N, C-alpha and C positions, 0 to 999 in steps of 0.2 A: 326383400332379398336382393342383393347386388347381382347385376348381370355381368358375366365375364366378357371382357373385350376380345374379339376375335383377332388372333395374330395374322398378320398379312405377310410376314416374312419369318424365316427360320435360319439359324446359322450353325455352323460346325467349325471347330478350330482344332488343328493338330500340326504336325511337323513333317516335312519332306524336303528333299533337295537341300538339306542343311539349313532350312529356314522355316519361318512360320507359314502356315496355310490357313486361309479363311475362306469358307464357302457360304454364300447366302443365296437362298432361293425365295421367290415370291409365293411359292406354293409349299407350305410346310410339310405336306404329305409326301413330297418328292425329294426331300432333303437327303434321306438315307441312300436312295438309289443313285442320286447324283453324286453323293460322296464316294460311293463305290466306283463309279465311272471315273471320277477325278483321281482317285488313288491309283487306278490302273494306268491312266494317262501319265501321271507323274512318274510312276515306276518305269514306264517306257522311255520317258525323257531322260531320266537318270541313267539308264543303261546306255543310252546313245550319247549323251552330252557331258557326263560328269568327268572332271579332270582329277577327281580324287579316288575313282574306282579303277583298279588295274584291269578289270574286265570290260571297261566301257569302250565303245567304238572310237570315241575321241582319243583316248589314251593309246589305242592300237595304232593310230596314225603316227605316233612318235617313232614306231618301229618300221615304218614304211621306207625310210631312207630315200625319200624323194620319188618313190614309185607311185604311179596312179593307183588309187584304191577305190573299189566299188563300195559305196556305203548305203545304209538303209535310207529309204525316202524320208524318214523322220530326221536323221542327222543331216541329210542333204538340205532339207528345208531350214533347219536351224542355222546351217552354214550360210545359206543364201540370205537369211535375215541379217546375220552378222556382217556379211560383205556389203549388203545394201546400206546398213547403218554406217559402215566405214566410208562408203562413197558419199553418203548424204551429209556427213559431218567433216568432210575433207580430212579424214584420217584421225580425227580427235578420238574417235572410238574405233579401236583396232583389235581384231581377234588374234593377232600375232604377239600379244603381250605375255603369253604363257610363261616363257623363260624368265622374263623380267619380274613378274609377280611372284614366281617361285623363288627367285633370288632374294626377294624381300622377306622370305619366310612364310608366305601364304601358300603353302604347298600341301595342305591337308585341311580337314574340317576346321572351321574358324574357332570352335571351342578349344581345339587342341593348340592352335596357333597362339592363343592368348597365354597359354601356360609355358611357352618356350621363350625365355628371355636371353638366349645366347646372343652375343654380339655378332654383327655382320658388317661387311665393308660395302659401302654404297659406291657404285660406279656408274657414271653417266654413259649410257649406251643406247642409242635409238633402237627401237624394235625393228625387225625385218621389214614390216609393212604389209598391209593386206593385199596389195597388188601381186605379191609373190605367190599367193594362193590361187589355184585354178579350180573352178567347179563347173562341171558339165552336167547341167540338169537333165539333158536328154538321156544320159546313161547313169546319172547319180554317181559320177566318178569325181574324186577330188585328188588333187596333187598338191602336197605340201613339201617345200624344199627340205632337204636333210638338215637337221638341227633346229628347225622351227617348231615351236610348240604353240598350239592354239589354246585359247581360253575364251569361252563363250559367256563368261560371267556378266558382261555388260548388256547382253541381249537375250540370253536363253530363258531366264525366268519370266521376263515380260512376254516373250513370244509364247511360252508355255501357257501363261495366263490367258492370252488372247485365244489361243487354240482351244483351251479347255472351256472357256466361257461360251464360245460359239458352239462347240460340240454338245455341251450340256443343255444349252438353251434349245437347240434343235431337237435333241432327244426327249427332253422333258416338256417342251412347249410352254415354258414359263420364263420369267426373268431370272437371270443368274449373275452373281458377282463372284469373281475368283480373285483373291489377293494372295500373292506369293512374296513374302518378305516385304510387303508394301507396294509391290508392283501390281496394280489393280486393273482388271478388265471387266467390262459388263457387256451383257448381250440379252436379247429378248426384251419383252415389255417391262420397263422399270416400274418400281412401286410409285405410289402417289407422291409427288414432290421430288422424284428422282432418287438416285443412290447417294447416301450421305457418306462422305469420306473425310476423315480427319487427317490433315496434313501436318506433319511434325518432324522434328529433327531426327528422331530414331523410332523405328517401328516398335510398337509395344501393344499390350492388351488394350482393346478399345474401351474396356470398362474402368480404366485407370487414367488419371490425368497425367499426361506426359511431362517428364522433367529430365533435364533442364530444357530451356528454350521456349520459343513461342510456338503456337499452333493455331490452326484455323480449321473449321469444318465447312466444306463446300459440297455442292450437289452437282452430279452429272447424270445424264440420261443415256449416253452411249459412249462407245470408244474406250479410252483408258486414261489412267492418271498414274504417274510414277514420281517418286522422289529419289534423287541420287544425292549422296552426301558423304562427307568425310568424318562424321561424328560417331557413327555406330560401329563400323568395322575398323577399329584402331588397335594397334598393338605396339609393344616396345621391344626392340632388339638392341641390347647394349645401350648406347647413348642416344639412339634414334627413336623418335616417335613416328610411327608409320601409319598409313591408311591404304585402302585397296584401290583408289582411283589413280591409275597409272597414266602418266603423260607419255604417249608413244614417242615423242621427240627426245626424251631423256631416259626412259625406262625406269623412272623414279616416281614416287607419289607426287601428284600434281600440286604445284604451289598455286593456290587459288584464294581469292578474297571471299569466296562463298563457302559456307559450311553445308548448306543444302540448296538444291534447286528442284522444284516441283513443276511438272509440265503436264498439261492436258492435251491429248491429241486424238486422232482418229483411231489409233491403236495404242495399246500399252507399250508395244515394242518401239514405236516411234517416240512415244513420250519418254521412255527410259533412255533411249539413245540420245535424244536431245538434251535431257537433263545431265547425263554423264559428260557429253561434249561441252556443255556450258561450264561445268566445273573446270575442265581442261583449258577452255578458251579464256577463262579468267575475267579480266576487267571488261572485255568487249562482249560478254555473254548476253547481257540484257538487250543490247542493240541487235545482236545476231538472232536471238529468239524472236524479237519483235519483227524483224525483217522477214522471218519465215511465217509470220502470222500465228505463232504458237502462244497460247495463254500460259503464263508461267509466274511462279512466285519464287523469288530468290532471297535467301537469308544470308546476310553478310556475317563474317566472323564476329563482329561486334553486336550482332543481333538485329541490325537494321533490316527491315523488310521492304523490298521493292517488287512491283508486279509489272507485267506487260499487258497491253490491251487485250480484253477478252477473258482475263482470269475470272473464274466463277465467283459470284458474290457469296458471302458467308451464308450457310444454310441455317434456317431457324432451328432452334433446339426442339427435339421431339424424341419420344421413346422409340425403341426398336433397334435392330442390329445395324451396325455401320462397319466401315473398314477403316484401317489406318494405313496411310501411305508415307 
């Protein structure tokens, strides 16, 4: 009689924040309880940070007209992460791109954006700049100049993944992987051999071979890994093919030689900010990432793959849940 192999991990997949959610735990018996905690956490993040919900805290800042506003500790933390990312990337990742990305037609859930092909007029207009935003963490008070709209899309999901992984690992006492649209954070004791993550051009089901483009499966034991790219969130308005990575210097989709940049870092938020900044920085991205000591995999528009020192070696094939970044 065959003996059943004991599962060492279990996974759940669903959607939230307008993207895919994947949760993996090293204790299968704790998956359901962790999933409930994750759902509650993401609902709180959505209520605080969404730019598509008229009742969110972030959207309420649009009506403040430059007045200081007391915000929740959750939104204050998300804003602090966004402003720190802006400083660390010399403004290549900037939370004041809200009006610019809205003008490109990305002003609602992405599935609705794809169905709207009305023409638009592209205008070069630098974004206001992150230094215009003031955040007082002592009182959780934020001041946004009148007319400036914030967008936390470059940092919020990755930060939410970091926060969720740490919260669940502490509550459950087991290893946890949280992936939000490919922004992946891990915490707690990893499974044997580490967490397997498939790096690819567009986030998709882990049980299907990604197409088009190259992909690689790597293993990490801590921190986070994120892929930023211009391939998955693309839409057409009139004669223009657009994507969601905005260059703050122009207010338009970044013109970049890279189609995706994947980065491993101490946190998923750091990884995602660096990957997004690399797309904006363009030709100098590989040197910039290497100078920061960040392991990265960059895929050029022609499919050429280059890496920086420290990029994880390909993980050996084995069965069991993994994540896609």
